[in-house]
C-alpha positions in Angstrom: -12.7 -24.4 5.0 -12.5 -26.9 2.7 -9.4 -29.5 2.7 -8.3 -28.1 -0.8 -8.4 -24.7 0.8 -6.6 -25.0 3.8 -3.8 -22.8 4.5 0.0 -24.0 5.2 2.2 -21.9 6.9 3.8 -18.9 5.0 7.4 -19.4 3.6 9.4 -17.0 5.6 11.9 -15.6 2.6 9.7 -14.2 -0.1 11.4 -13.3 -3.6 11.2 -9.5 -3.6 9.3 -10.0 -7.5 6.8 -12.1 -5.7 6.2 -9.4 -2.8 5.5 -7.4 -5.6 2.7 -9.1 -7.4 0.8 -9.7 -4.4 -1.0 -6.9 -3.8 -1.9 -6.8 -7.2 -3.5 -10.4 -7.4 -5.7 -9.2 -4.3 -6.7 -6.0 -6.7 -7.5 -8.4 -9.4 -9.7 -10.7 -7.2 -11.5 -7.8 -5.7 -12.5 -6.8 -9.1 -13.5 -10.6 -9.8 -15.6 -10.7 -6.7 -17.5 -7.6 -7.8 -18.4 -9.2 -11.1 -19.5 -12.2 -8.9 -17.1 -14.7 -10.2 -16.3 -17.9 -8.2 -13.0 -19.5 -9.1 -9.8 -18.3 -11.2 -7.3 -19.9 -12.7 -3.5 -19.9 -12.5 -3.6 -18.7 -16.1 -5.7 -15.9 -16.0 -4.0 -14.2 -13.5 -0.7 -15.0 -15.0 -1.6 -12.9 -18.4 -1.8 -9.7 -16.1 1.9 -10.0 -15.3 3.3 -12.0 -18.5 4.6 -14.7 -16.5 4.0 -18.5 -17.0 1.0 -19.8 -14.8 3.4 -21.8 -12.9 4.5 -18.8 -11.4 1.5 -17.6 -10.4 1.1 -21.1 -8.3 4.4 -20.3 -6.7 3.3 -17.0 -5.7 0.0 -18.4 -4.0 2.3 -21.2 -2.6 4.2 -18.2 -0.8 1.2 -17.2 1.3 0.5 -21.3 2.0 -2.9 -21.2 -0.3 -3.8 -24.4 -2.0 -6.5 -24.0 -5.0 -9.0 -26.8 -5.8 -8.2 -29.5 -8.9 -9.7 -28.3 -12.3 -11.6 -25.7 -10.8 -8.7 -23.1 -9.8 -8.8 -20.8 -7.1 -11.7 -19.5 -5.1 -11.6 -16.0 -5.6 -13.0 -15.1 -2.1 -10.6 -17.7 -0.7 -7.4 -16.4 -2.2 -8.5 -13.2 -2.1 -9.1 -13.4 2.0 -5.9 -15.5 2.2 -4.1 -12.6 0.6 -5.6 -9.9 2.7 -4.6 -11.9 6.2 -0.6 -12.5 4.7 -0.8 -8.8 3.4 -2.2 -7.4 7.0 -5.0 -5.5 5.6 -8.0 -7.8 6.9 -7.0 -6.3 10.0 -7.7 -2.3 10.6 -4.9 -0.4 10.6 -4.8 3.1 12.4 -3.1 5.8 10.7 -2.8 9.5 11.0 -2.1 12.1 7.9 0.6 15.1 8.2 0.4 17.6 5.6 -3.1 18.8 4.4 -2.0 20.5 1.2 -3.4 19.3 -1.9 -1.8 15.9 -2.5 -2.8 15.1 1.4 -6.3 16.4 0.9 -6.2 14.1 -2.1 -5.0 11.1 0.2 -7.6 11.9 2.6 -10.7 12.0 -0.1 -9.3 8.5 -1.7 -11.7 5.8 -1.0 -9.2 3.2 -1.4 -7.5 3.6 2.1 -10.1 2.1 3.9 -10.6 -1.0 1.2 -7.1 -2.0 2.5 -7.7 -1.7 5.7 -6.4 1.8 6.5 -8.4 3.7 9.2 -7.8 7.7 9.1 -8.2 9.1 12.5 -6.7 12.4 12.4 -5.0 15.2 9.9 -2.2 17.3 11.2 -1.0 20.5 9.5 1.3 23.6 11.2 -0.1 26.2 9.0 -2.7 28.5 10.9 -4.9 28.8 7.9 -5.4 25.2 7.3 -6.0 24.5 11.3 -9.9 23.6 12.3 -10.9 23.8 8.2 -12.4 20.6 7.2 -10.9 18.4 4.7 -12.9 15.0 3.6 -14.5 15.0 7.0 -11.8 16.0 9.1 -10.8 19.0 11.1 -7.0 20.1 10.7 -5.4 19.7 14.0 -2.2 21.5 14.6 0.8 19.4 15.5 0.9 20.2 19.3 -2.1 17.7 19.2 -0.1 14.7 17.7 1.1 13.0 20.8 -2.5 13.0 22.6 -4.1 11.5 19.2 -1.4 8.6 18.8 -1.8 7.9 22.5 -5.5 7.9 22.1 -5.8 5.6 19.0 -3.0 3.8 19.2 -1.5 4.5 15.7 0.3 2.6 13.5 0.9 4.2 10.5 1.8 8.0 9.7 1.5 9.4 6.1 3.4 12.0 5.3 2.8 14.7 3.0 4.9 17.8 4.0 7.1 19.7 2.0 10.8 18.4 1.3 12.3 20.6 3.8 9.8 19.7 6.7 9.7 15.8 6.0 12.9 14.8 8.1 11.7 17.0 11.0 8.3 15.4 10.9 9.7 11.9 10.2 11.5 12.5 13.6 8.9 13.5 15.5 6.5 10.4 14.4 9.5 8.1 15.2 9.7 9.7 18.9 5.8 8.7 19.2 6.6 5.3 18.7 5.0 4.7 15.4 6.4 2.2 13.6 5.5 2.4 10.1 5.6 5.6 7.7 4.1 6.1 4.3 5.9 8.9 3.0 5.0 10.8 -0.2 7.3 13.9 0.5 10.2 13.9 -2.5 12.9 13.1 -0.3 14.6 9.9 1.5 13.9 9.8 5.5 16.3 8.5 7.5 14.4 6.6 10.6 15.1 4.3 13.3 16.0 0.7 12.4 12.6 -0.7 14.1 10.5 2.1 11.6 9.5 0.9 8.5 9.5 3.7 5.7 7.9 3.5 2.2 8.7 6.0 -0.2 6.1 7.1 -2.7 8.5 9.5 -4.8 6.3 10.7 -7.9 9.6 12.9 -9.2 11.6 9.8 -9.4 8.8 7.6 -10.8 8.3 10.0 -13.7 12.1 10.3 -14.0 12.3 6.4 -15.0 9.0 7.0 -17.1 10.8 9.7 -18.7 14.2 7.3 -19.2 12.0 4.4 -20.6 10.6 6.7 -23.2 13.7 8.2 -24.4 15.3 5.0 -24.8 12.3 3.7 -26.5 12.2 6.7 -29.2 15.8 6.2 -29.4 15.4 2.3 -30.3 12.3 3.2 -32.7 14.5 5.7 -34.6 17.2 3.1 -35.1 15.3 1.1 -36.5 12.7 2.8 -38.7 
């Protein structure tokens, strides 16, 4: 790595908006890398987020990466630095609980592996789904959970069960010392303080989108 591309120690306190943008930078850089681009400017990255290019440079400085004067940032170098910062350059082992339509779609989604997630097992408590193949995995009964977690040192549990079963599954996962939960059930989960829970509530997202659409429609009516 050249002097101008050396990494400094990332900042300990990171603005929330910056943290939200960083994964998107990685996605944009991945696309540029596939197109064969070698360098990218802060101005180019800025237009995706409707911010000034100085904000991009502040965002990048948070992870401790420096670009090359006049040329901008190395696409591959910055992508790798962001990957290290986010922890996606290191493989994370995961299990999925709930082999319904949503769970099956996630199992088939290639983006999981692109972001360092290695799915090792799929579970469900529905006898009709057991032993059926979903995306190359044989659905296992919940009784096998403890053994699988111990065998693969699982770090992430993906929960795609119905709302009524989600908290019980969360409790079971926490008992197995899994420290990260990616929750797709439409409910807020209560977990121990040392367990990180990421909620992907699509119903809430749709409600917010509907609200913004309603607001914009009302504003258009006022000024028409």
